[in-house]
SEDODO-123475 format. One record per atom (N, C-alpha, C, O): residue number from 0; residue in one letter; atom name; x, y, z. Coordinates in nm, 3 decimals. Example, Ala and Ser with C-alpha at 12.3 -4.5 7.8 and 13.67 -1.06 7.14 Angstrom:
<nodes>
node nr:0&rest:A&atom:N&c1:1.319&c2:-0.569&c3:0.780
node nr:0&rest:A&atom:CA&c1:1.230&c2:-0.450&c3:0.780
node nr:0&rest:A&atom:C&c1:1.320&c2:-0.330&c3:0.780
node nr:0&rest:A&atom:O&c1:1.424&c2:-0.332&c3:0.846
node nr:1&rest:S&atom:N&c1:1.285&c2:-0.225&c3:0.708
node nr:1&rest:S&atom:CA&c1:1.367&c2:-0.106&c3:0.714
node nr:1&rest:S&atom:C&c1:1.290&c2:0.003&c3:0.787
node nr:1&rest:S&atom:O&c1:1.341&c2:0.114&c3:0.804
</nodes>
This chain:
<nodes>
node nr:0&rest:X&atom:N&c1:4.228&c2:0.015&c3:0.004
node nr:0&rest:X&atom:CA&c1:4.145&c2:0.015&c3:-0.115
node nr:0&rest:X&atom:C&c1:3.999&c2:0.040&c3:-0.076
node nr:0&rest:X&atom:O&c1:3.948&c2:-0.021&c3:0.018
node nr:1&rest:X&atom:N&c1:3.935&c2:0.129&c3:-0.146
node nr:1&rest:X&atom:CA&c1:3.795&c2:0.160&c3:-0.119
node nr:1&rest:X&atom:C&c1:3.708&c2:0.072&c3:-0.209
node nr:1&rest:X&atom:O&c1:3.695&c2:0.098&c3:-0.329
node nr:2&rest:X&atom:N&c1:3.650&c2:-0.029&c3:-0.152
node nr:2&rest:X&atom:CA&c1:3.569&c2:-0.124&c3:-0.228
node nr:2&rest:X&atom:C&c1:3.422&c2:-0.087&c3:-0.213
node nr:2&rest:X&atom:O&c1:3.364&c2:-0.095&c3:-0.105
node nr:3&rest:X&atom:N&c1:3.362&c2:-0.045&c3:-0.323
node nr:3&rest:X&atom:CA&c1:3.221&c2:-0.004&c3:-0.321
node nr:3&rest:X&atom:C&c1:3.129&c2:-0.115&c3:-0.275
node nr:3&rest:X&atom:O&c1:3.030&c2:-0.089&c3:-0.207
node nr:4&rest:X&atom:N&c1:3.159&c2:-0.239&c3:-0.312
node nr:4&rest:X&atom:CA&c1:3.072&c2:-0.350&c3:-0.273
node nr:4&rest:X&atom:C&c1:3.074&c2:-0.368&c3:-0.121
node nr:4&rest:X&atom:O&c1:2.970&c2:-0.396&c3:-0.061
node nr:5&rest:X&atom:N&c1:3.190&c2:-0.353&c3:-0.059
node nr:5&rest:X&atom:CA&c1:3.199&c2:-0.370&c3:0.085
node nr:5&rest:X&atom:C&c1:3.126&c2:-0.260&c3:0.161
node nr:5&rest:X&atom:O&c1:3.097&c2:-0.274&c3:0.280
node nr:6&rest:X&atom:N&c1:3.098&c2:-0.150&c3:0.092
node nr:6&rest:X&atom:CA&c1:3.023&c2:-0.043&c3:0.159
node nr:6&rest:X&atom:C&c1:2.873&c2:-0.074&c3:0.163
node nr:6&rest:X&atom:O&c1:2.797&c2:-0.005&c3:0.231
node nr:7&rest:X&atom:N&c1:2.832&c2:-0.178&c3:0.090
node nr:7&rest:X&atom:CA&c1:2.691&c2:-0.218&c3:0.091
node nr:7&rest:X&atom:C&c1:2.664&c2:-0.307&c3:0.213
node nr:7&rest:X&atom:O&c1:2.751&c2:-0.382&c3:0.257
node nr:8&rest:X&atom:N&c1:2.543&c2:-0.297&c3:0.264
node nr:8&rest:X&atom:CA&c1:2.503&c2:-0.379&c3:0.378
node nr:8&rest:X&atom:C&c1:2.521&c2:-0.528&c3:0.343
node nr:8&rest:X&atom:O&c1:2.493&c2:-0.569&c3:0.230
node nr:9&rest:X&atom:N&c1:2.568&c2:-0.606&c3:0.437
node nr:9&rest:X&atom:CA&c1:2.584&c2:-0.752&c3:0.428
node nr:9&rest:X&atom:C&c1:2.707&c2:-0.801&c3:0.353
node nr:9&rest:X&atom:O&c1:2.743&c2:-0.918&c3:0.366
node nr:10&rest:X&atom:N&c1:2.773&c2:-0.716&c3:0.277
node nr:10&rest:X&atom:CA&c1:2.884&c2:-0.763&c3:0.194
node nr:10&rest:X&atom:C&c1:3.017&c2:-0.730&c3:0.259
node nr:10&rest:X&atom:O&c1:3.052&c2:-0.613&c3:0.280
node nr:11&rest:X&atom:N&c1:3.091&c2:-0.834&c3:0.291
node nr:11&rest:X&atom:CA&c1:3.222&c2:-0.819&c3:0.351
node nr:11&rest:X&atom:C&c1:3.333&c2:-0.850&c3:0.252
node nr:11&rest:X&atom:O&c1:3.310&c2:-0.857&c3:0.131
node nr:12&rest:X&atom:N&c1:3.451&c2:-0.868&c3:0.306
node nr:12&rest:X&atom:CA&c1:3.568&c2:-0.888&c3:0.222
node nr:12&rest:X&atom:C&c1:3.557&c2:-1.012&c3:0.131
node nr:12&rest:X&atom:O&c1:3.582&c2:-1.004&c3:0.011
node nr:13&rest:X&atom:N&c1:3.518&c2:-1.124&c3:0.190
node nr:13&rest:X&atom:CA&c1:3.512&c2:-1.248&c3:0.111
node nr:13&rest:X&atom:C&c1:3.404&c2:-1.241&c3:0.004
node nr:13&rest:X&atom:O&c1:3.430&c2:-1.275&c3:-0.111
node nr:14&rest:X&atom:N&c1:3.284&c2:-1.198&c3:0.040
node nr:14&rest:X&atom:CA&c1:3.178&c2:-1.191&c3:-0.060
node nr:14&rest:X&atom:C&c1:3.215&c2:-1.091&c3:-0.170
node nr:14&rest:X&atom:O&c1:3.186&c2:-1.115&c3:-0.287
node nr:15&rest:X&atom:N&c1:3.277&c2:-0.981&c3:-0.134
node nr:15&rest:X&atom:CA&c1:3.319&c2:-0.883&c3:-0.236
node nr:15&rest:X&atom:C&c1:3.425&c2:-0.945&c3:-0.328
node nr:15&rest:X&atom:O&c1:3.422&c2:-0.924&c3:-0.449
node nr:16&rest:X&atom:N&c1:3.518&c2:-1.021&c3:-0.271
node nr:16&rest:X&atom:CA&c1:3.620&c2:-1.087&c3:-0.354
node nr:16&rest:X&atom:C&c1:3.557&c2:-1.185&c3:-0.451
node nr:16&rest:X&atom:O&c1:3.595&c2:-1.190&c3:-0.568
node nr:17&rest:X&atom:N&c1:3.460&c2:-1.262&c3:-0.403
node nr:17&rest:X&atom:CA&c1:3.391&c2:-1.357&c3:-0.492
node nr:17&rest:X&atom:C&c1:3.319&c2:-1.282&c3:-0.604
node nr:17&rest:X&atom:O&c1:3.325&c2:-1.323&c3:-0.720
node nr:18&rest:X&atom:N&c1:3.252&c2:-1.174&c3:-0.570
node nr:18&rest:X&atom:CA&c1:3.180&c2:-1.097&c3:-0.671
node nr:18&rest:X&atom:C&c1:3.277&c2:-1.035&c3:-0.772
node nr:18&rest:X&atom:O&c1:3.251&c2:-1.036&c3:-0.892
node nr:19&rest:X&atom:N&c1:3.388&c2:-0.983&c3:-0.723
node nr:19&rest:X&atom:CA&c1:3.489&c2:-0.929&c3:-0.815
node nr:19&rest:X&atom:C&c1:3.539&c2:-1.038&c3:-0.910
node nr:19&rest:X&atom:O&c1:3.561&c2:-1.012&c3:-1.028
node nr:20&rest:X&atom:N&c1:3.558&c2:-1.158&c3:-0.858
node nr:20&rest:X&atom:CA&c1:3.610&c2:-1.268&c3:-0.938
node nr:20&rest:X&atom:C&c1:3.518&c2:-1.304&c3:-1.054
node nr:20&rest:X&atom:O&c1:3.563&c2:-1.359&c3:-1.154
node nr:21&rest:X&atom:N&c1:3.389&c2:-1.274&c3:-1.040
node nr:21&rest:X&atom:CA&c1:3.294&c2:-1.305&c3:-1.149
node nr:21&rest:X&atom:C&c1:3.257&c2:-1.180&c3:-1.229
node nr:21&rest:X&atom:O&c1:3.161&c2:-1.181&c3:-1.306
node nr:22&rest:X&atom:N&c1:3.333&c2:-1.072&c3:-1.210
node nr:22&rest:X&atom:CA&c1:3.314&c2:-0.953&c3:-1.292
node nr:22&rest:X&atom:C&c1:3.218&c2:-0.850&c3:-1.237
node nr:22&rest:X&atom:O&c1:3.177&c2:-0.758&c3:-1.309
node nr:23&rest:X&atom:N&c1:3.180&c2:-0.863&c3:-1.112
node nr:23&rest:X&atom:CA&c1:3.090&c2:-0.766&c3:-1.048
node nr:23&rest:X&atom:C&c1:3.177&c2:-0.678&c3:-0.959
node nr:23&rest:X&atom:O&c1:3.230&c2:-0.723&c3:-0.858
node nr:24&rest:X&atom:N&c1:3.190&c2:-0.550&c3:-0.997
node nr:24&rest:X&atom:CA&c1:3.282&c2:-0.461&c3:-0.927
node nr:24&rest:X&atom:C&c1:3.215&c2:-0.343&c3:-0.858
node nr:24&rest:X&atom:O&c1:3.275&c2:-0.281&c3:-0.770
node nr:25&rest:X&atom:N&c1:3.093&c2:-0.313&c3:-0.896
node nr:25&rest:X&atom:CA&c1:3.026&c2:-0.195&c3:-0.840
node nr:25&rest:X&atom:C&c1:2.883&c2:-0.231&c3:-0.801
node nr:25&rest:X&atom:O&c1:2.828&c2:-0.331&c3:-0.847
node nr:26&rest:X&atom:N&c1:2.821&c2:-0.149&c3:-0.716
node nr:26&rest:X&atom:CA&c1:2.680&c2:-0.171&c3:-0.686
node nr:26&rest:X&atom:C&c1:2.593&c2:-0.169&c3:-0.813
node nr:26&rest:X&atom:O&c1:2.494&c2:-0.241&c3:-0.821
node nr:27&rest:X&atom:N&c1:2.631&c2:-0.088&c3:-0.910
node nr:27&rest:X&atom:CA&c1:2.555&c2:-0.084&c3:-1.037
node nr:27&rest:X&atom:C&c1:2.563&c2:-0.218&c3:-1.109
node nr:27&rest:X&atom:O&c1:2.463&c2:-0.267&c3:-1.161
node nr:28&rest:X&atom:N&c1:2.682&c2:-0.277&c3:-1.111
node nr:28&rest:X&atom:CA&c1:2.698&c2:-0.410&c3:-1.172
node nr:28&rest:X&atom:C&c1:2.607&c2:-0.510&c3:-1.102
node nr:28&rest:X&atom:O&c1:2.540&c2:-0.590&c3:-1.167
node nr:29&rest:X&atom:N&c1:2.605&c2:-0.503&c3:-0.969
node nr:29&rest:X&atom:CA&c1:2.525&c2:-0.596&c3:-0.891
node nr:29&rest:X&atom:C&c1:2.376&c2:-0.576&c3:-0.916
node nr:29&rest:X&atom:O&c1:2.302&c2:-0.673&c3:-0.932
node nr:30&rest:X&atom:N&c1:2.333&c2:-0.451&c3:-0.921
node nr:30&rest:X&atom:CA&c1:2.191&c2:-0.423&c3:-0.949
node nr:30&rest:X&atom:C&c1:2.152&c2:-0.472&c3:-1.088
node nr:30&rest:X&atom:O&c1:2.044&c2:-0.528&c3:-1.107
node nr:31&rest:X&atom:N&c1:2.240&c2:-0.451&c3:-1.185
node nr:31&rest:X&atom:CA&c1:2.212&c2:-0.492&c3:-1.323
node nr:31&rest:X&atom:C&c1:2.195&c2:-0.643&c3:-1.332
node nr:31&rest:X&atom:O&c1:2.106&c2:-0.691&c3:-1.403
node nr:32&rest:X&atom:N&c1:2.277&c2:-0.718&c3:-1.262
node nr:32&rest:X&atom:CA&c1:2.271&c2:-0.864&c3:-1.269
node nr:32&rest:X&atom:C&c1:2.162&c2:-0.921&c3:-1.178
node nr:32&rest:X&atom:O&c1:2.095&c2:-1.017&c3:-1.215
node nr:33&rest:X&atom:N&c1:2.146&c2:-0.863&c3:-1.061
node nr:33&rest:X&atom:CA&c1:2.047&c2:-0.913&c3:-0.965
node nr:33&rest:X&atom:C&c1:2.107&c2:-1.021&c3:-0.876
node nr:33&rest:X&atom:O&c1:2.209&c2:-1.081&c3:-0.908
node nr:34&rest:X&atom:N&c1:2.041&c2:-1.044&c3:-0.765
node nr:34&rest:X&atom:CA&c1:2.093&c2:-1.136&c3:-0.663
node nr:34&rest:X&atom:C&c1:2.105&c2:-1.280&c3:-0.713
node nr:34&rest:X&atom:O&c1:2.206&c2:-1.346&c3:-0.689
node nr:35&rest:X&atom:N&c1:2.003&c2:-1.327&c3:-0.781
node nr:35&rest:X&atom:CA&c1:2.002&c2:-1.469&c3:-0.823
node nr:35&rest:X&atom:C&c1:2.115&c2:-1.495&c3:-0.923
node nr:35&rest:X&atom:O&c1:2.188&c2:-1.593&c3:-0.908
node nr:36&rest:X&atom:N&c1:2.128&c2:-1.411&c3:-1.023
node nr:36&rest:X&atom:CA&c1:2.233&c2:-1.434&c3:-1.123
node nr:36&rest:X&atom:C&c1:2.372&c2:-1.412&c3:-1.066
node nr:36&rest:X&atom:O&c1:2.466&c2:-1.483&c3:-1.103
node nr:37&rest:X&atom:N&c1:2.386&c2:-1.316&c3:-0.976
node nr:37&rest:X&atom:CA&c1:2.516&c2:-1.294&c3:-0.911
node nr:37&rest:X&atom:C&c1:2.554&c2:-1.419&c3:-0.831
node nr:37&rest:X&atom:O&c1:2.668&c2:-1.466&c3:-0.838
node nr:38&rest:X&atom:N&c1:2.459&c2:-1.471&c3:-0.755
node nr:38&rest:X&atom:CA&c1:2.484&c2:-1.591&c3:-0.675
node nr:38&rest:X&atom:C&c1:2.518&c2:-1.710&c3:-0.765
node nr:38&rest:X&atom:O&c1:2.611&c2:-1.785&c3:-0.736
node nr:39&rest:X&atom:N&c1:2.443&c2:-1.726&c3:-0.872
node nr:39&rest:X&atom:CA&c1:2.472&c2:-1.835&c3:-0.967
node nr:39&rest:X&atom:C&c1:2.614&c2:-1.823&c3:-1.023
node nr:39&rest:X&atom:O&c1:2.685&c2:-1.922&c3:-1.035
node nr:40&rest:X&atom:N&c1:2.654&c2:-1.702&c3:-1.055
node nr:40&rest:X&atom:CA&c1:2.787&c2:-1.680&c3:-1.111
node nr:40&rest:X&atom:C&c1:2.896&c2:-1.718&c3:-1.011
node nr:40&rest:X&atom:O&c1:2.996&c2:-1.780&c3:-1.047
node nr:41&rest:X&atom:N&c1:2.876&c2:-1.680&c3:-0.886
node nr:41&rest:X&atom:CA&c1:2.973&c2:-1.714&c3:-0.781
node nr:41&rest:X&atom:C&c1:2.983&c2:-1.865&c3:-0.765
node nr:41&rest:X&atom:O&c1:3.093&c2:-1.920&c3:-0.759
node nr:42&rest:X&atom:N&c1:2.869&c2:-1.933&c3:-0.759
node nr:42&rest:X&atom:CA&c1:2.869&c2:-2.079&c3:-0.744
node nr:42&rest:X&atom:C&c1:2.930&c2:-2.147&c3:-0.867
node nr:42&rest:X&atom:O&c1:3.004&c2:-2.244&c3:-0.854
node nr:43&rest:X&atom:N&c1:2.898&c2:-2.095&c3:-0.987
node nr:43&rest:X&atom:CA&c1:2.951&c2:-2.155&c3:-1.110
node nr:43&rest:X&atom:C&c1:3.103&c2:-2.141&c3:-1.117
node nr:43&rest:X&atom:O&c1:3.171&c2:-2.223&c3:-1.180
node nr:44&rest:X&atom:N&c1:3.156&c2:-2.040&c3:-1.053
node nr:44&rest:X&atom:CA&c1:3.301&c2:-2.018&c3:-1.051
node nr:44&rest:X&atom:C&c1:3.370&c2:-2.114&c3:-0.954
node nr:44&rest:X&atom:O&c1:3.493&c2:-2.121&c3:-0.949
node nr:45&rest:X&atom:N&c1:3.291&c2:-2.188&c3:-0.878
node nr:45&rest:X&atom:CA&c1:3.347&c2:-2.290&c3:-0.790
node nr:45&rest:X&atom:C&c1:3.357&c2:-2.249&c3:-0.644
node nr:45&rest:X&atom:O&c1:3.405&c2:-2.327&c3:-0.561
node nr:46&rest:X&atom:N&c1:3.313&c2:-2.129&c3:-0.611
node nr:46&rest:X&atom:CA&c1:3.317&c2:-2.086&c3:-0.472
node nr:46&rest:X&atom:C&c1:3.206&c2:-2.158&c3:-0.396
node nr:46&rest:X&atom:O&c1:3.096&c2:-2.178&c3:-0.447
node nr:47&rest:X&atom:N&c1:3.236&c2:-2.197&c3:-0.274
node nr:47&rest:X&atom:CA&c1:3.141&c2:-2.274&c3:-0.193
node nr:47&rest:X&atom:C&c1:3.055&c2:-2.183&c3:-0.108
node nr:47&rest:X&atom:O&c1:3.054&c2:-2.191&c3:0.015
node nr:48&rest:X&atom:N&c1:2.982&c2:-2.097&c3:-0.174
node nr:48&rest:X&atom:CA&c1:2.896&c2:-2.000&c3:-0.105
node nr:48&rest:X&atom:C&c1:2.764&c2:-2.066&c3:-0.067
node nr:48&rest:X&atom:O&c1:2.706&c2:-2.142&c3:-0.145
node nr:49&rest:X&atom:N&c1:2.719&c2:-2.038&c3:0.053
node nr:49&rest:X&atom:CA&c1:2.590&c2:-2.091&c3:0.098
node nr:49&rest:X&atom:C&c1:2.477&c2:-1.999&c3:0.051
node nr:49&rest:X&atom:O&c1:2.501&c2:-1.893&c3:-0.008
node nr:50&rest:X&atom:N&c1:2.356&c2:-2.042&c3:0.077
node nr:50&rest:X&atom:CA&c1:2.240&c2:-1.960&c3:0.040
node nr:50&rest:X&atom:C&c1:2.239&c2:-1.826&c3:0.113
node nr:50&rest:X&atom:O&c1:2.174&c2:-1.731&c3:0.068
node nr:51&rest:X&atom:N&c1:2.310&c2:-1.818&c3:0.224
node nr:51&rest:X&atom:CA&c1:2.316&c2:-1.691&c3:0.295
node nr:51&rest:X&atom:C&c1:2.374&c2:-1.583&c3:0.204
node nr:51&rest:X&atom:O&c1:2.334&c2:-1.467&c3:0.213
node nr:52&rest:X&atom:N&c1:2.466&c2:-1.620&c3:0.115
node nr:52&rest:X&atom:CA&c1:2.518&c2:-1.520&c3:0.021
node nr:52&rest:X&atom:C&c1:2.407&c2:-1.468&c3:-0.068
node nr:52&rest:X&atom:O&c1:2.400&c2:-1.348&c3:-0.095
node nr:53&rest:X&atom:N&c1:2.321&c2:-1.556&c3:-0.115
node nr:53&rest:X&atom:CA&c1:2.207&c2:-1.513&c3:-0.197
node nr:53&rest:X&atom:C&c1:2.124&c2:-1.411&c3:-0.121
node nr:53&rest:X&atom:O&c1:2.088&c2:-1.306&c3:-0.176
node nr:54&rest:X&atom:N&c1:2.093&c2:-1.442&c3:0.003
node nr:54&rest:X&atom:CA&c1:2.011&c2:-1.351&c3:0.084
node nr:54&rest:X&atom:C&c1:2.088&c2:-1.222&c3:0.116
node nr:54&rest:X&atom:O&c1:2.029&c2:-1.114&c3:0.121
node nr:55&rest:X&atom:N&c1:2.219&c2:-1.235&c3:0.138
node nr:55&rest:X&atom:CA&c1:2.301&c2:-1.117&c3:0.168
node nr:55&rest:X&atom:C&c1:2.305&c2:-1.022&c3:0.049
node nr:55&rest:X&atom:O&c1:2.296&c2:-0.901&c3:0.066
node nr:56&rest:X&atom:N&c1:2.317&c2:-1.078&c3:-0.071
node nr:56&rest:X&atom:CA&c1:2.318&c2:-0.993&c3:-0.191
node nr:56&rest:X&atom:C&c1:2.183&c2:-0.925&c3:-0.207
node nr:56&rest:X&atom:O&c1:2.177&c2:-0.804&c3:-0.233
node nr:57&rest:X&atom:N&c1:2.076&c2:-0.999&c3:-0.191
node nr:57&rest:X&atom:CA&c1:1.943&c2:-0.939&c3:-0.204
node nr:57&rest:X&atom:C&c1:1.923&c2:-0.831&c3:-0.098
node nr:57&rest:X&atom:O&c1:1.871&c2:-0.723&c3:-0.127
node nr:58&rest:X&atom:N&c1:1.966&c2:-0.860&c3:0.023
node nr:58&rest:X&atom:CA&c1:1.957&c2:-0.760&c3:0.129
node nr:58&rest:X&atom:C&c1:2.039&c2:-0.637&c3:0.098
node nr:58&rest:X&atom:O&c1:1.996&c2:-0.525&c3:0.124
node nr:59&rest:X&atom:N&c1:2.158&c2:-0.657&c3:0.042
node nr:59&rest:X&atom:CA&c1:2.243&c2:-0.544&c3:0.003
node nr:59&rest:X&atom:C&c1:2.171&c2:-0.457&c3:-0.101
node nr:59&rest:X&atom:O&c1:2.175&c2:-0.335&c3:-0.094
node nr:60&rest:X&atom:N&c1:2.106&c2:-0.522&c3:-0.196
node nr:60&rest:X&atom:CA&c1:2.034&c2:-0.447&c3:-0.299
node nr:60&rest:X&atom:C&c1:1.915&c2:-0.371&c3:-0.241
node nr:60&rest:X&atom:O&c1:1.878&c2:-0.265&c3:-0.291
node nr:61&rest:X&atom:N&c1:1.856&c2:-0.426&c3:-0.135
node nr:61&rest:X&atom:CA&c1:1.741&c2:-0.362&c3:-0.071
node nr:61&rest:X&atom:C&c1:1.782&c2:-0.274&c3:0.048
node nr:61&rest:X&atom:O&c1:1.698&c2:-0.207&c3:0.108
node nr:62&rest:X&atom:N&c1:1.911&c2:-0.275&c3:0.081
node nr:62&rest:X&atom:CA&c1:1.966&c2:-0.200&c3:0.193
node nr:62&rest:X&atom:C&c1:1.905&c2:-0.242&c3:0.327
node nr:62&rest:X&atom:O&c1:1.871&c2:-0.158&c3:0.411
node nr:63&rest:X&atom:N&c1:1.891&c2:-0.374&c3:0.344
node nr:63&rest:X&atom:CA&c1:1.845&c2:-0.429&c3:0.472
node nr:63&rest:X&atom:C&c1:1.934&c2:-0.547&c3:0.508
node nr:63&rest:X&atom:O&c1:1.999&c2:-0.606&c3:0.422
node nr:64&rest:X&atom:N&c1:1.939&c2:-0.581&c3:0.637
node nr:64&rest:X&atom:CA&c1:2.016&c2:-0.697&c3:0.679
node nr:64&rest:X&atom:C&c1:1.950&c2:-0.822&c3:0.620
node nr:64&rest:X&atom:O&c1:1.827&c2:-0.830&c3:0.614
node nr:65&rest:X&atom:N&c1:2.031&c2:-0.917&c3:0.579
node nr:65&rest:X&atom:CA&c1:1.977&c2:-1.034&c3:0.509
node nr:65&rest:X&atom:C&c1:1.876&c2:-1.111&c3:0.594
node nr:65&rest:X&atom:O&c1:1.781&c2:-1.167&c3:0.538
node nr:66&rest:X&atom:N&c1:1.892&c2:-1.114&c3:0.725
node nr:66&rest:X&atom:CA&c1:1.796&c2:-1.191&c3:0.804
node nr:66&rest:X&atom:C&c1:1.666&c2:-1.116&c3:0.827
node nr:66&rest:X&atom:O&c1:1.576&c2:-1.168&c3:0.895
node nr:67&rest:X&atom:N&c1:1.654&c2:-0.996&c3:0.773
node nr:67&rest:X&atom:CA&c1:1.526&c2:-0.924&c3:0.777
node nr:67&rest:X&atom:C&c1:1.441&c2:-0.952&c3:0.653
node nr:67&rest:X&atom:O&c1:1.327&c2:-0.906&c3:0.644
node nr:68&rest:X&atom:N&c1:1.496&c2:-1.026&c3:0.558
node nr:68&rest:X&atom:CA&c1:1.416&c2:-1.064&c3:0.441
node nr:68&rest:X&atom:C&c1:1.304&c2:-1.155&c3:0.487
node nr:68&rest:X&atom:O&c1:1.330&c2:-1.252&c3:0.559
node nr:69&rest:X&atom:N&c1:1.181&c2:-1.127&c3:0.449
node nr:69&rest:X&atom:CA&c1:1.071&c2:-1.216&c3:0.486
node nr:69&rest:X&atom:C&c1:1.092&c2:-1.357&c3:0.427
node nr:69&rest:X&atom:O&c1:1.150&c2:-1.373&c3:0.320
node nr:70&rest:X&atom:N&c1:1.044&c2:-1.457&c3:0.498
node nr:70&rest:X&atom:CA&c1:1.057&c2:-1.595&c3:0.451
node nr:70&rest:X&atom:C&c1:0.999&c2:-1.613&c3:0.311
node nr:70&rest:X&atom:O&c1:1.054&c2:-1.688&c3:0.230
node nr:71&rest:X&atom:N&c1:0.890&c2:-1.545&c3:0.282
node nr:71&rest:X&atom:CA&c1:0.830&c2:-1.555&c3:0.149
node nr:71&rest:X&atom:C&c1:0.924&c2:-1.501&c3:0.042
node nr:71&rest:X&atom:O&c1:0.931&c2:-1.554&c3:-0.069
node nr:72&rest:X&atom:N&c1:0.996&c2:-1.396&c3:0.074
node nr:72&rest:X&atom:CA&c1:1.093&c2:-1.339&c3:-0.021
node nr:72&rest:X&atom:C&c1:1.208&c2:-1.436&c3:-0.043
node nr:72&rest:X&atom:O&c1:1.253&c2:-1.455&c3:-0.156
node nr:73&rest:X&atom:N&c1:1.257&c2:-1.498&c3:0.064
node nr:73&rest:X&atom:CA&c1:1.363&c2:-1.598&c3:0.052
node nr:73&rest:X&atom:C&c1:1.315&c2:-1.716&c3:-0.033
node nr:73&rest:X&atom:O&c1:1.389&c2:-1.768&c3:-0.117
node nr:74&rest:X&atom:N&c1:1.191&c2:-1.758&c3:-0.010
node nr:74&rest:X&atom:CA&c1:1.135&c2:-1.869&c3:-0.088
node nr:74&rest:X&atom:C&c1:1.127&c2:-1.833&c3:-0.236
node nr:74&rest:X&atom:O&c1:1.154&c2:-1.917&c3:-0.322
node nr:75&rest:X&atom:N&c1:1.091&c2:-1.709&c3:-0.266
node nr:75&rest:X&atom:CA&c1:1.083&c2:-1.665&c3:-0.406
node nr:75&rest:X&atom:C&c1:1.223&c2:-1.664&c3:-0.469
node nr:75&rest:X&atom:O&c1:1.238&c2:-1.704&c3:-0.585
node nr:76&rest:X&atom:N&c1:1.324&c2:-1.620&c3:-0.395
node nr:76&rest:X&atom:CA&c1:1.462&c2:-1.623&c3:-0.446
node nr:76&rest:X&atom:C&c1:1.505&c2:-1.766&c3:-0.475
node nr:76&rest:X&atom:O&c1:1.565&c2:-1.794&c3:-0.578
node nr:77&rest:X&atom:N&c1:1.473&c2:-1.857&c3:-0.382
node nr:77&rest:X&atom:CA&c1:1.509&c2:-1.998&c3:-0.401
node nr:77&rest:X&atom:C&c1:1.437&c2:-2.057&c3:-0.521
node nr:77&rest:X&atom:O&c1:1.495&c2:-2.137&c3:-0.595
node nr:78&rest:X&atom:N&c1:1.312&c2:-2.020&c3:-0.540
node nr:78&rest:X&atom:CA&c1:1.237&c2:-2.070&c3:-0.656
node nr:78&rest:X&atom:C&c1:1.301&c2:-2.020&c3:-0.786
node nr:78&rest:X&atom:O&c1:1.314&c2:-2.097&c3:-0.882
node nr:79&rest:X&atom:N&c1:1.339&c2:-1.893&c3:-0.789
node nr:79&rest:X&atom:CA&c1:1.403&c2:-1.837&c3:-0.908
node nr:79&rest:X&atom:C&c1:1.537&c2:-1.904&c3:-0.933
node nr:79&rest:X&atom:O&c1:1.578&c2:-1.922&c3:-1.048
node nr:80&rest:X&atom:N&c1:1.605&c2:-1.940&c3:-0.826
node nr:80&rest:X&atom:CA&c1:1.735&c2:-2.008&c3:-0.839
node nr:80&rest:X&atom:C&c1:1.718&c2:-2.144&c3:-0.903
node nr:80&rest:X&atom:O&c1:1.807&c2:-2.189&c3:-0.976
node nr:81&rest:X&atom:N&c1:1.606&c2:-2.211&c3:-0.879
node nr:81&rest:X&atom:CA&c1:1.582&c2:-2.344&c3:-0.934
node nr:81&rest:X&atom:C&c1:1.540&c2:-2.342&c3:-1.082
node nr:81&rest:X&atom:O&c1:1.542&c2:-2.446&c3:-1.147
node nr:82&rest:X&atom:N&c1:1.504&c2:-2.226&c3:-1.133
node nr:82&rest:X&atom:CA&c1:1.457&c2:-2.218&c3:-1.273
node nr:82&rest:X&atom:C&c1:1.571&c2:-2.233&c3:-1.369
node nr:82&rest:X&atom:O&c1:1.550&c2:-2.228&c3:-1.491
</nodes>
């Protein structure tokens, strides 16, 4: 199976399965929802995803490895998550 999400940087089989489970099937779906809402949806579905998934999704959207996100960017994502 050719999974478009798995072709994005940082997203592997498990993260793609979690995203599919919450209705996110394509990179366009992911871009439309954004990293914070996608992560919230995964957590709300009961998956035990760590914050690394949040950073991985954001990195996938920016086409960079998640650990290359600046600390300030991670802090902004965490702040948005708390809203």
